[in-house]
N, C-alpha and C positions, 0 to 999 in steps of 0.2 A: 379189306376187312368186312366181315359180316355187318350189314347195315343195322342189325339188332344188337350188336355187341355192346354198344354204349348203353342201351336200355337194360341189358342183362347185368352189366357192371353196376349200374345204378341200383338195381334190385338187390344185388349181393351186398352192396354197401348198406342198404337199408336193413337187411337181415342182421348185419353186424351191429348196427345201431340199436336194433330191437333187442339183441342179446345184452348189450350194455345197459339199456333201459330196464330190462327185466332184472338184471343183477342189482341195479340201484334201487328198484322198487322193493325187492326182497329185503334188502338191507334197511330200507325205510320202514317196512312192516315190522321188522325185528326191533328196530330202535323205538318205534311207536309203542309196541306192546310192552317192551321191557321197562318203559318209563311209567307204566301204569300199574300201581300196586294192586289195583282191583281188576286186573285184566280178565280174570275168570268171570266176572259179571257181564262182560261185554263181548267176549270172543277170544279164542286162543290164537297164538302165533301160527299154529299149524293151519288153522282155518284161513287166515289171511294168505299164507304162502301157497296153500293149495289153490285158492281162487286166483291168485296172481299167476301161478304157473299155468293153469288152464287157459287163462285169458291170453297170455303171451304165446302159448303153443298154438292157439287158434289163429292168431295174427301171423305167426311165422308160417303156418301151413298155407295161408292165403298168398303170402309172398313167394313161397316155394312153388305153388301151383302156377303163379304168374311166370316165374322163371322157366318152368317146364313148358308153359304155353308159348314162350318165345323161342323154344327150340334149343334149350341148353344142351350142348354136346351132340346135337343131331342136326339134320338138315330139314327138319319138319317145317311146314308153313306156319309162321307165327299167327296167333289169333289177334283180333282187334281188341285192344284194351281201352277202357275208359279211364284215362289218366286224370281227368278232372275229379272223378270219384275217389281215386287214390289220394289225391292231394287233400281233399276234404276229410278223408279218414285220418290222415296224418295230423291235420289240424285239430281234429276232435281228440286224438290221443294226447297231443301236447296240452290241450286245454284241461283234460282230465288230470294230468299230472300237476298242472298249475293249481287247479281247484283243490286237489288233495293237500298240497303244501299250504295253500292259503287257509284251508280249514284248520289244519293243525296249528298254524301261526295264530289264528283267531282263538283257538282253544288255549294255547300257551298264554296269550295276552289276557284272556278271561281268568285263567287260573292264577296268574300273577296278581291280577287286580283283586281277586277274592282273598288271596293270602295277605296282601298289604292291608286290605280292609280289616281282616281278622286281627293283624298285629296292632293296628291303630286302636281297635276297640278294646283289645286286651290291655294295651298300655294305658288307656284312659281310666281303667278301673284297677290299676295296680296298687292303689293305696287302700283298697278295701280288704277286709279280712276274709272271713269264711265265704261270703258270696262270690269271691273272686274265682275260686276253682270251679264253682257251678257255672259261672258266666263263661269262663274260658272253655269249659266242656261244651256248653251250649253253642258257643261260637264255632268251635271246632266241628261239631256235628252239622251246624248250618253250612259251613264251608265245604265239608265233605259231601253233604247232600247236593249243594250247588255244583260242586266239582263233578260229582257223578252225573248230574243231569247234563252238564255241558259236554262231558266226555261222551255221553250217550248220543247227543245230537251230532257230534263230530263223527262217531262211528256210523250213524245212520246216513250221513252225507257221503261217507266213503263207500259204504255198501251200495247206496243208490247209484253212485258214480260208476262203480264196478259192474253193476248188474244191468245198467242201461246201455243200449246200443248207441244212443246219442247223449249229449251232455244234459243232465238234469240240473236245472238252475234252481237250486234250493238255498235258501238263506234264512237266517234268523235276525230279528231286529227288535229294538226296544222302543217303547213309547216315549215321545217327547212332546213339547208344546205344539209344534207343527204336526200335521197329520203324517203318520208313518206309512211308508210304502208297504203294501201287503205282499206277502211272499208269492201270491198267485199272480202278481204283476209280471213275474218271470215265467213265461210259458215254455214248455219243452220245445226245443228246436226253433224257438222264436217263430212259431207257426203264424202268429198274429200278423196281420198286414194292414197297411194303411187304407181304410175304407174312406177315401176322401169324400167328405160331404155326403156320406151314406148314413143309414139309420141303425141304431143300437140293437144288437141281437139279444133276444131273451135267453139264448144259450151261450152268451159271452162267457169266456173263461175267466174274466176278471171277477174276483170275489169282492163284493162290496158290503157295506152295512145294510141292515134290514131296510133302512129307508131307501137306499138306492135299488135294492132288489125289488122293492115294491114298484119302482118306477120303470123297470125293464118291460119291454114290449114283445109281442109274439115274433117268432122267428122270421116269418115271411115279410115282416115290415120293419124289422129291427135294425138299428144302426150298428154297423160292425166297426170294430176298432182293430187296427192292424198296422203293419209296416212292412213294406217290400224291401227296404234298404238295410234294415238291421238284421242281417241273417245270423251273425255270430259276433263274438267279441271283436274279431278282426273285421270290422264292418266294411270298409271300402274294398279291401282285398276280396272278401267273400262276395260282395256285390259285383265286382268285376268278373269273378269266377262264374256267377250265375248268368250274367249277361253273355259271357263267353260260351257257356253251355247252350244257352238259347240260340245264339248265333250259329254255333256249330250244328245244332240240330236242324235249324231252318236252312242253312246253307247247303247241307248235304242233300236235302230235299230239292232245293232250287237247282243245284248243279246237275241233278239227275233228271230234271224235268224236260219235256219236249221243248218248252219255251226257251230254256237255256241253250239247247242245241241249235234251235232256230236262230237265236241271236248270234251265236258263234259262227254259224254258216253264213249269215248275212254279212257280218263284219269281214269275213275272209274274202268275200267277193267285192268289197268296196274298193274304190280307187285309193281312198285315204282311210286306213283302219282307225276307227274312233277309239279314243282312250276311255277307260272306265273312270268312274268318279274318283277324284283325288281325296278319298276318305278311307281311313283305316277302320274306324268303328263308329259306334253311335255317338261318341263324345264329340265328333267333328261335324255332326249333322247340323246344318243351319236352316233346314227346311226348304232351301231353295237350290241346293246343290243337286245337279242332275248331270247326266252324261254330256260332256262338252265335246262337241264335234265342230270345231271352228271351220274347217274346210267346207263341210257340208252346209252349215248354216249361213256362212258368209259368202257363199258362191253367188256370183251375179247371175240372175235369171236370164236365160236365153229366150229371145223373142221368137217363139214358135208360132207360125201362122195357124190360126184356128185352134191353138192349143194342142197341136200334134206335130210329130216329126216322123218322116219316112227315113228309115235306116236299113240299108241292104234289102230294100223291097218290102220291109215289114213296117206297119203303121203302129206308132206308139202314141197314146193319148194321155193328156194330163188328167189327174184324179182317177185314173183307171188302174186296175191291179193286173199283175203278170206273175207267172211262175218263174222261179229262178232255181237252176240246178246248183246245189251247194256241195255236191260231191257225195260219194258213198251211196248213191241211189236216192238221196234225199232232195226234195224240192220244197222251197219255201215261197210264200206269197209276199210280194212287195207292191207298194202303190207309188205311182209317180206324182210327186208334189209339184215339180216344175222341171224344166230342162235347163241345163247349164251350157250345153253346146248341141251340135247336131248329132253327137254320138254318145252323150252322157246325160244322165238325169239325176236329180236329187230325189231319193226314194226313202220311203218309210216302211218298216217291217209290219206286216199284217199276220195275225195268227187267229186260230179258232178260239172262240170263247171257252170251249171245253178244256183248253190248255192253260187257262188262267187259274188263279188260286181258288176261285169259287166253283170252277168247273171240274175240279179234281177231287176224287174220293180217296181217302186214306184208309187202309185196312184197319179195322178196330175202332174207328172213330164214329161217333153218333152223328154222322152227316151224310146227306144224300145230295149228290150233284144232279138234281132233277129239274133244274131251271136253266134256260139259255136266254139271256136278255137280248142278245143279237148273235147272229151266227159267227161273226168275226169282229175283231177289235184291232185298232192300230196301236202299236207299242209306243208309249210316251217317249219322245225325243230320241228314238232309235232310228236316226237319220244318217244316211251315207250317200255318197256319190257313186253311182253304179254305171258301168258301160252298158249301153243299150244292147250290145251284142251278147250280154250275159242273160238277157231277159227272153223268155219263151212266150208261149201263148197265154191268153187270158184264162183264168180258172173258171170252171163252170158254176161254182157255188157262191162266188162273190165277184162282182164286176167293178164296182167303184170302191174307193177307200171308205171304210166304215166310219161313221160319225163318232161312235163311242171310243174313247181313249182309255187304254189300260196302262197304268203305271206299275210295272212289276217290281218285285223285290230284287235287289241287286246286292252284290257283295259290298259291304260297307254301309248299306242302307237296307238291310234285310228286313227291318221292322217297319218299312214304309211301302204302301201300295195304295192303289185307288182305281176307281171307275168314274169317269167324268167326261164332259164334253168341252170342246174348245171355247174358251172364255169370250172369244170374239163373235160367237154365234148367237149371243143373247142380245135382245133389243130392250133398251131402257125405256121406261114409260113414266118419267117424272121422279121427283124427290119423295122420299118417305118421311113423313112428318115426325114419327116417333117409332122406336123399336120396342114392341111389347114382348116380354119374355115370361116363361114359366121356369121355376127352379125346383127340380126334383132332388130329394135327399139333400136338402139345403144345409143341414147341420147348423153350425153357428154363424154361417154366412161368409165364408172366405171367397168363394166364387162370386157370390152376390155382390160383394164389395168391388170386385174386379169389373163386373158388368156395369155397376153404377158409375164407376169412373169414366165409362164410355157412354154415359147418358142413356143406358137401357132403362126401361121402366118395367120392373118386376111386378106383374099384376097379381101374382100369388106364389108363395113358397110352400112346398110340401115337406113336412118334417114330423117325425113321430116321437122324438125324445123330448120330454117335458122341459128339461133344463136348457136344451139347445133352442127350443121354441122361445123360452123366456129371454135368452140372450139375443135371439133374432129380433124380437119385438122391442127390447130395450135399446138397441142400436140402430133400428130402422123404423123410425116413426111413421105410422100410417100403413106399414106393410101388412098385407093380408096373408095370414098363414093358415094352411089347411093342416090341422093337427090330427094326423092319422096316417095310415099306410098308403103306399102308392096304388095298390090294387083297389082299395076302396075309392080313391080319388078317380081312377079310371072309370069305375062303375058309376060314379056320381057326375062324371064330366058333362054328360048331355044336359043335366040340370044346371050345373055351374057355368056352363059356357055362355048362358044368357047374361050373367053378371061379369064374366071375364072378358068376353068379346073375342075378336080375332087375334090369334097368337102368331107373332112373327118368328120367334126363336124359342127353343127349348134347350135347357142344360140338364144333363142326366148323369149323375155320378153314383151308380149303385154299389152295394157292398162288394168287397173284393177279397174277403178272407180266404175263400175257397180257391181263388186264383193265385194266391201268394206263391212266389217263387221260393219262399222259405218253407212252404208246406210240402214236405217230401213224400207224403203218402201217394203211392202210385195208384191206389184205388180210391176213387172219390167217395167220401162218406156222405150219409144222408144229410147231415148238417151243411156240408160244403155244397152239395147239390142244390139244396133249398135256397141258399144264399146266392149261388151262381145263377139260378133260374130267374132271379130278380133282374138280371141284366137283359133278359129277353123282353122285358116290359117296355123297352125303348121302342119296339116295333108297334105295340098297341098305342103308345103315347103319340108317335108320329102319325099313325093312322087316324087317331081320334082328333088331334089338333090340326092336322093338315098344315103344320108349320112350314115356313119358308126355309128355315135352316135349323140345325140342331147340332149339339156337341155331346158326344159320349166320352166319358173319362173313366179310366180304370188303371190297373197296374200291369207291368210287363208280363206278369204271370199268365195273362191271356194267351201268350204265344206258346205256352207249354203244350206238349202234344195232347195231354189229357184234357186241356181246356180250349184248344184252338177251335173246336167245333162250335163253341158259343159265338166266337167272333165271326166265323164263316156263315153261320145261320143268320146272324143279325144282318150282315152285309147282303146276303142273298135275299132276305125278306124286304130289305129297304130298296133293293133294285127292282123287286116286283112292284113296289109301291111307286115306282118312277122317281126315285131319288138317286142322287149321285153320292158317292162315298169316297173319302180319302183318309187313310190311316197313317199315323206317324207317332213318333216318340219325342216328347219334349222334356227338358230338364229345367227345374226351377232356377238353378244357379245361372243358367244362360239368359235369364230374363230379370235379374236383379234381386232375387231372393237369396238369402244367405245360407242356403242348403242345397244339396245335390238333387234328390228327389226326382228320378226319371219316371215318367208316366205315359201310359198309352192313351192317345186321343184319336177319336173318330170324328171327322168333320163331315157334315151331312147337309145336302141342299137339294131342293127340287130340280127336276130336269130343265126347268125354265129359268133357273137362276144360276149364276156362276158359282162354282165350288169355291169356298173360302181358301185362301192360300195358307200355307203353313207359316206361322209367325216367324219373322226374321229375328235372329238373336239380337238382343240389346247389349249383351255382355259376352261377345263371341270369344274374346281372348281370356284365358284362364287368369291372366294378370289383372284383368278388370273385374273379376268376381268380387262381390261384396263379402268381406270377411266378417267373422263373428264379432270382433272388436268394433268394426265400423257400424254394424247393425246395432250393437248395444250402446253406441255413443249417443243415440237418440233418446236414451232413457235418463231421466233426472232422478238419480238415486237419493238426492236430498229432499225430494218432494214426498213428504209423509202422506199426502193425500192420494198418491198414485194407487190405482186399484190393481188387484191381482198380483201383488208382489209376494204372496205366500208361496212356499215351496215345500216339497216332500223332503224327508230326511231318511237317512239310512246309516247303519253301522258299517256297511260295505264301503270300500274305497275303490277308486279307479284301478282297473286291472283285475278286479274280482267279479266273477260271474258276468262277464261281458260289460260291466260298467266302464264308461269311458269319460275322459276329461276333454272338453272342447279345446281346440287350438285357436288362439286369438287371431292368428294370421291366416287362417284357412276358412273355407266354408264348413258349415256344420253337416253332420249326417242328417238324415231325414228326422224331422220332429215327429215324435211317436205318440200314438194314442194310448199305448200300454207300456208296461214295464217301467224301469227306473229312468227318469230323465237324466241326461248326461250331467256331469259336474261342470260348474263354472270354470273358465280357464284360469282364473286367478284365486277366487275364493273357494274355501273347502266346503262346498255344499252343492246340491243339485240346482240347476237353473230354475228360476221361478216360473209361474204360469205366464207372467208378463214377458219375461225374456223369451220363453218358448213362442209366444204370440209374435214377438218382434222378429224372430227368425222366419215366421210365416208372413211377415210384412203387414201385420195388422197395425193400425194406428194406435198410438198410446192411449187415446181416449176410448177405445173399444173395450167394453166391460163384459166379462164372462160371469155367468151366474151358476149356482150349484155349489156343491162341496168341491174340495180340491181335486179329487179323483175325476169328477165330472168336468171340471174346468180343463184339466190336462187332456182329457179325452176329446173334448170339443176342439181344442186347438190342434191336437194331433190328427184329427179326422178332416180338418179343413184343407181346401185347395189353397196354396200360397196366393196371396192377393195379387202380387205383381205378375205371376204367371197367368192368372185368370184375366188380368187386365190386357195382356198381350193377345190372349185368345179372343177376348171380346173385341179388341180393336180389329182383328182379322175379320170377324163376323160383321162388324160395323161397316167396314169398307164395302162389303158386298150389299148389305141391306140399306145403305144410304140411298139407294134408288129402288123404285119399283120396276117390274119387268113385265113385258107382254106375256100373257099365258100363265101368269103367276096364280 
């Protein structure tokens, strides 16, 4: 059977489903317009059906083109199709249909409510004489006017839904005692992303009161609010799709690289072929899983006299490099770590620096591979036992095993790589009395709470949002806060350094709206570029402070092709400054926070200090995750004095416009800085600010200042406290000692 027959059959089925959907929609339009006696005021049936027909014809043509591309009825070579994009399109179509139905249901409910109200009002005045008819007439006119307005809003929603390529998240709400969610809290395509502990942008899409607008700050220093995990109403599924897309994009590049071919050739020549990591995807990363080569690592060293072995008249020396023919005319470089017999050695793969991620230029990216830290690097844990007969002469460009270790991306851990030195090569020089740190884009203090739990002394926090600063000061007595943008702080650092003193550690969480995996714009906007450029300031901060270690945090969207040059430029410049770098992805739920929230982390340390390890999971088993109900159990709902128990309200219900209800027995989706907070798992309302803060592991005594919109934003922008604590503990392990050359 043709290997593409299954795919063609699937497309044909989808065309049939599309025809059925078109028929149902046409009937829906007909029923909708026929029920409206004032239809001429808002649009005619022909207009609806013409738009519907054009829309479905366009979708059908796309499917037919795909069918043709797969060689329907021919022996043509099929084209490579992006099935992830097709799945996303189907989801958007389904959501449009759901939104149309929900909108009409909302209209019917409103219309029924208005009619009942009119009947009650008319009944209450039935005993009156002549005024009755006038009152009835007035009520009828009022209902008719209200009904017209409601119908108009429904029509606008449907028109907007049909004319947009993506779902327009539009809704109407009524004012109640608690502050009402503004319709702008639902951004198109959920482009907003979680800017953890970053600063609020003056061009933020959230519309606020004039008081809040006056508090907004310039773009280059503003706090961004966003979320990487809430892509669509189908949150977890879409999140997995995005991660799958990123993995596919990166793995295609990895598999085609010279390094990948070198690894394959090296493993083919080993006596015992090493097994790849037993990891399917990012969910299984514990930060310590690496290639397990039991035979090679557990082999008993052979006592070679003088560290060398003579084999078939050729001399082989420990710690020296040799060429190895891997077939197909290819030769790779391996270094002898030690000997396991008089005819075999434990070897490590060595490659050129230009074949690592920083040494590769991708066409179309704003990145230049114009720096070589060392000519060659050894590949982290790529160790195998190799017969000495497989080794040739020593290469001319590298004689001994290079000191710099490169941890490459691998299948299953594609989002993890690093450049660092052997941890045993550093010499301790006494205990460090106190770890002094700087907190950039501090927000309301999520990461700061994590560092404080590990006895870090934050000598200064840099934050630009007035309400976040007020929250910081209220909960951290004596904390010095620089109220301004990071660029200004860097300019003032030479003066401030006299008061601050020597800095051991820097935490840096810049805005990440432009990096959002939910931001589907292929061309970067000026707004996104301005915010993304703030990430490059980590280079200036490290240079200015000469800190021993640093942590850079952002979203997985940094791995997208249009954004990856930011990450590569940062790593390249840090290597130039003689720092080591290790990049990984951590999920908050793996460290005791009651939400998923995967984030990109970059661990940084001087060349004279060991690179911090990736924190080991404290909740590695999904059965050990902290559920929403368990997290909320710490709240005393009978305590009337508990702060921040206020919550937003909405006429929307779970299932409408991406609004979800929490599952009490599962972890929550990422707490968000924007849009509608999820509904409580039991009560018919949005979760409160306090409950959102609890999902972020803030203690119950932590108070948030500002209006309700600002409070939600501060909580959503924060780094989860328990995740931050585990990151801080990894840094603390390294900085517990001083080191020679520091």
